[in-house]
C-alpha positions in Angstrom: 2.1 13.8 85.3 -0.3 14.2 88.2 -3.1 15.2 85.6 -2.6 12.1 83.6 -2.5 9.7 86.6 -5.7 11.2 87.9 -7.3 11.1 84.5 -6.4 7.4 83.8 -7.2 6.1 87.1 -10.4 8.0 87.5 -11.7 6.9 84.1 -10.9 3.3 84.6 -12.6 3.4 88.2 -15.7 5.3 86.7 -16.7 2.3 85.0 -16.9 -0.1 88.0 -17.0 2.1 91.2 -19.3 4.8 92.6 -19.1 8.3 91.6 -17.1 9.4 94.8 -14.2 7.1 94.1 -12.9 10.0 91.7 -12.2 12.3 94.8 -10.3 9.4 96.6 -8.2 8.7 93.4 -7.6 12.6 93.1 -6.8 12.8 97.0 -4.2 9.8 97.1 -2.5 10.8 93.8 -2.0 14.3 94.9 -1.0 13.2 98.4 1.9 10.9 97.0 2.8 12.9 93.9 1.6 16.5 94.3 4.2 19.2 95.1 2.3 22.4 95.3 -1.3 23.6 95.9 -2.5 25.5 92.9 -1.2 23.1 90.2 -2.5 20.1 92.1 -6.0 21.7 92.3 -6.0 22.5 88.5 -4.7 19.0 87.7 -7.5 17.4 89.8 -10.1 19.8 88.4 -9.3 19.3 84.8 -8.8 15.8 85.0 -12.0 14.9 86.7 -13.9 17.5 84.5 -12.7 15.6 81.4 -13.6 12.1 82.9 -17.0 13.0 84.2 -17.8 14.7 80.7 -16.5 11.7 78.9 -18.4 9.2 80.9 -21.6 11.3 80.8 -21.3 11.4 77.1 -20.6 7.7 76.9 -23.8 7.2 78.7 -26.1 9.7 77.1 -25.2 9.2 73.5 -26.2 5.7 72.7 -29.9 6.5 73.9 -30.0 9.6 72.0 -30.0 11.9 74.9 -33.5 11.0 75.9 -32.8 11.0 79.7 -30.5 13.9 79.9 -33.2 15.8 77.7 -35.9 15.0 80.4 -33.6 15.8 83.4 -32.6 19.1 82.0 -36.1 20.2 82.0 -36.2 20.0 85.9 -33.5 22.6 86.3 -33.5 26.2 85.4 -31.2 25.7 82.5 -31.6 26.2 78.7 -33.5 23.1 77.4 -30.5 21.5 75.9 -28.8 18.4 77.3 -25.3 19.9 76.8 -25.8 22.4 79.7 -26.6 19.5 81.9 -23.5 17.8 80.7 -21.5 20.9 81.5 -22.8 21.4 84.9 -22.2 17.7 85.8 -18.5 18.2 84.6 -17.9 21.4 86.7 -19.4 19.7 89.8 -17.1 16.7 89.2 -14.1 19.0 88.4 -14.8 20.9 91.6 -14.9 17.6 93.6 -11.7 16.5 92.1 -10.0 19.9 92.6 -10.9 20.1 96.2 -9.8 16.4 96.8 -6.5 17.0 95.1 -5.9 20.2 97.0 -6.6 18.4 100.4 -4.3 15.6 99.4 -1.5 18.2 99.0 -2.3 20.2 102.1 -2.5 17.1 104.3 0.8 16.0 102.8 2.4 19.3 104.0 0.9 18.9 107.3 2.7 15.6 107.7 5.9 16.8 106.5 6.1 19.8 109.1 
């Protein structure tokens, strides 16, 4: 349930709002719905991972990966745009996971 709510809200917000809104969404959803730390972290990580990968694909596929191909040349990665997509999704997943974990832990502080 936590995973789906974070996924849907982050995907919708990803079209209209800045990138950091995904962390706010993960934090708030985990604060109000999350119960334990580890499942909340993995729900936030996997939901934002999928959202950022999907949004990056939606933005790079229409232009034949030209910009992603040029950006990947700046980093010490194999010269393939898929690696850039994977790194982007992992960074987003870590942001979402840490935000969801923070939401649950702050909820536990207020409860005690």
